[in-house]
C-alpha positions as CSV (number, residue, x, y, z in Angstrom):
1,X,-29.2,-16.4,16.8
2,X,-27.3,-19.7,17.0
3,X,-24.4,-18.1,18.8
4,X,-26.7,-16.4,21.3
5,X,-28.4,-19.7,22.0
6,X,-25.1,-21.3,22.6
7,X,-24.0,-18.5,24.9
8,X,-27.2,-19.0,26.9
9,X,-27.0,-22.8,27.2
10,X,-26.5,-22.8,30.9
11,X,-29.5,-20.4,31.4
12,X,-31.6,-22.5,29.1
13,X,-30.6,-25.7,31.0
14,X,-31.6,-24.0,34.3
15,X,-34.9,-22.9,32.9
16,X,-35.7,-26.4,31.5
17,X,-34.7,-27.9,34.8
18,X,-37.0,-25.5,36.7
19,X,-39.9,-26.6,34.4
20,X,-39.2,-30.3,35.3
21,X,-38.5,-31.2,31.7
22,X,-35.5,-33.2,30.8
23,X,-33.5,-32.5,27.7
24,X,-30.4,-34.8,27.9
25,X,-28.6,-33.2,25.0
26,X,-28.1,-30.0,27.0
27,X,-25.9,-32.0,29.4
28,X,-24.2,-34.1,26.7
29,X,-20.6,-32.7,26.1
30,X,-20.4,-34.2,22.6
31,X,-23.6,-32.5,21.6
32,X,-22.4,-29.2,23.0
33,X,-19.2,-29.5,21.1
34,X,-21.2,-30.2,17.9
35,X,-23.3,-27.1,18.6
36,X,-20.2,-25.0,19.1
37,X,-18.8,-26.3,15.8
38,X,-22.1,-25.5,14.1
39,X,-22.0,-22.0,15.5
40,X,-18.6,-21.3,14.1
41,X,-19.1,-22.9,10.6
42,X,-22.4,-21.1,10.3
43,X,-20.6,-17.8,11.2
44,X,-18.1,-18.5,8.4
45,X,-20.8,-19.3,5.9
46,X,-22.8,-16.3,6.9
47,X,-19.8,-14.0,6.4
48,X,-19.3,-15.5,2.9
49,X,-23.0,-15.1,2.1
50,X,-23.0,-11.4,3.0
51,X,-19.9,-10.8,0.9
52,X,-21.5,-12.6,-2.1
53,X,-24.7,-10.4,-1.8
54,X,-22.8,-7.2,-1.9
55,X,-23.8,-4.5,-4.3
56,X,-22.0,-3.8,-7.6
57,X,-19.9,-7.0,-7.6
58,X,-18.6,-8.6,-10.7
59,X,-18.6,-12.3,-11.4
60,X,-14.8,-12.5,-11.0
61,X,-15.0,-11.0,-7.5
62,X,-17.7,-13.5,-6.5
63,X,-15.7,-16.3,-8.1
64,X,-12.6,-15.3,-6.1
65,X,-14.6,-15.3,-2.9
66,X,-15.9,-18.8,-3.6
67,X,-12.4,-20.1,-4.5
68,X,-11.0,-18.5,-1.4
69,X,-13.6,-20.1,0.8
70,X,-12.9,-23.5,-0.7
71,X,-9.2,-23.0,0.2
72,X,-10.2,-22.0,3.7
73,X,-12.3,-25.1,4.0
74,X,-9.3,-27.2,3.0
75,X,-7.1,-25.4,5.5
76,X,-9.6,-25.8,8.3
77,X,-9.9,-29.5,7.5
78,X,-6.2,-29.8,7.7
79,X,-6.0,-27.8,11.0
80,X,-8.6,-30.1,12.6
81,X,-6.7,-33.2,11.5
82,X,-3.7,-31.6,13.3
83,X,-5.9,-30.8,16.4
84,X,-5.9,-27.1,15.8
85,X,-9.4,-25.5,15.9
86,X,-7.8,-22.0,15.6
87,X,-10.5,-20.4,13.3
88,X,-13.4,-21.9,15.3
89,X,-13.4,-19.7,18.4
90,X,-16.6,-21.0,20.0
91,X,-15.5,-24.6,19.7
92,X,-11.9,-23.8,20.8
93,X,-13.1,-21.9,23.9
94,X,-15.7,-24.4,24.8
95,X,-14.1,-27.7,26.0
96,X,-11.3,-29.0,23.9
97,X,-10.9,-32.0,26.1
98,X,-14.0,-33.6,24.5
99,X,-13.2,-32.5,20.9
100,X,-13.4,-35.1,18.2
101,X,-11.0,-33.4,15.8
102,X,-11.3,-36.2,13.2
103,X,-15.1,-35.9,13.1
104,X,-15.0,-32.2,12.5
105,X,-12.3,-32.6,9.9
106,X,-14.6,-35.1,8.1
107,X,-17.5,-32.7,8.3
108,X,-15.4,-29.9,6.7
109,X,-14.3,-32.3,4.0
110,X,-17.9,-33.1,3.2
111,X,-18.8,-29.4,3.2
112,X,-15.8,-28.7,0.9
113,X,-16.9,-31.4,-1.6
114,X,-20.5,-30.2,-1.6
115,X,-19.3,-26.7,-2.1
116,X,-17.2,-27.8,-5.0
117,X,-20.1,-29.6,-6.6
118,X,-22.4,-26.6,-6.0
119,X,-20.2,-24.3,-8.0
120,X,-19.0,-26.8,-10.7
121,X,-20.7,-24.7,-13.5
122,X,-18.9,-21.6,-12.4
123,X,-15.6,-23.5,-12.5
124,X,-16.4,-24.7,-16.1
125,X,-16.4,-21.0,-17.1
126,X,-13.3,-20.0,-15.2
127,X,-11.2,-19.5,-18.3
128,X,-13.9,-17.1,-19.7
129,X,-13.9,-15.3,-16.4
130,X,-10.1,-14.9,-16.6
131,X,-10.3,-13.7,-20.1
132,X,-12.8,-11.0,-19.2
133,X,-11.2,-9.9,-16.0
134,X,-7.5,-11.0,-16.1
135,X,-6.8,-10.7,-19.8
136,X,-3.0,-10.4,-19.3
137,X,-2.7,-13.4,-17.0
138,X,-4.8,-16.0,-18.8
139,X,-3.0,-19.0,-20.3
140,X,-3.7,-18.7,-24.0
141,X,-3.1,-22.4,-24.7
142,X,-6.0,-23.2,-22.4
143,X,-8.4,-21.1,-24.5
144,X,-10.4,-22.3,-27.6
145,X,-8.2,-22.2,-30.7
146,X,-10.4,-19.5,-32.4
147,X,-9.7,-17.1,-29.5
148,X,-6.0,-17.6,-29.0
149,X,-4.6,-15.3,-31.7
150,X,-6.9,-12.4,-30.7
151,X,-6.0,-12.8,-27.0
152,X,-2.3,-12.8,-27.9
153,X,-2.8,-9.5,-29.8
154,X,-4.5,-8.0,-26.8
155,X,-1.9,-9.3,-24.4
156,X,0.8,-7.7,-26.5
157,X,-0.9,-4.3,-26.7
158,X,1.2,-2.1,-24.3
159,X,-1.2,0.8,-24.5
160,X,-4.1,-1.4,-23.4
161,X,-2.0,-2.9,-20.6
162,X,-1.1,0.6,-19.3
163,X,-4.7,1.8,-19.4
164,X,-5.8,-1.3,-17.5
165,X,-3.1,-0.9,-14.9
166,X,-4.2,2.7,-14.3
167,X,-7.8,1.7,-13.9
168,X,-6.9,-1.2,-11.5
169,X,-4.6,1.1,-9.5
170,X,-7.3,3.7,-9.1
171,X,-9.9,1.0,-8.1
172,X,-7.4,-0.4,-5.6
173,X,-6.8,3.0,-4.0
174,X,-10.6,3.7,-3.8
175,X,-11.3,0.3,-2.2
176,X,-8.7,0.9,0.4
177,X,-10.3,4.2,1.4
178,X,-13.8,2.8,1.7
C-alpha cells in the first residue's frame, strides 16, 4: 500500500490542490525522498517477514534468514555511505539529486542495531542451534565442557556423516524443484 501511495503522489497532490487544501510535504523533495526510502526498506522488511512466517521451517532456517538480513543491512548501510542506493529502487529512481546518503546510512545503522538487540536471545543460543543442525561444523571448544566429548564422537562417526549428507542432498534437490 505504501508503494502504491508513493506511485500516486502526483495524483494525490492534484486532488488535494483541487480541494483547496495545502499539504506542503507533498511538494517537499526531502520528504518525498524519505517516503521513497520508507517504501524500499518496508519492502525489504516485508519480504523477510513473509519468509519467517513460512510453513514447516526449523529454527536454524529462521536464524539464517535473520543473520542474512543483518548482513544485508550492513551492506546497504555501506552502500549508502558510498552513495550507492542500488537495492532501494524506489529511492534510486526518484530523485538522486536530493538524496541525503549519510542520513539513510544512519537510519540503516539504527535499524541494524535494533535488529541485533531484538534477536540477542536467539544469538545466545547460536551454538545450540549449530549443534542441532550443523553438528559436523560446530566448534567443539565453544561448547560446554560436558558436551565436548560426545560431540567429538558424533563428528567422528563416518556412518552418521554419510547418512546426514544423503538426507541433506535429498532435501536440497527437493527444494530446487519446488
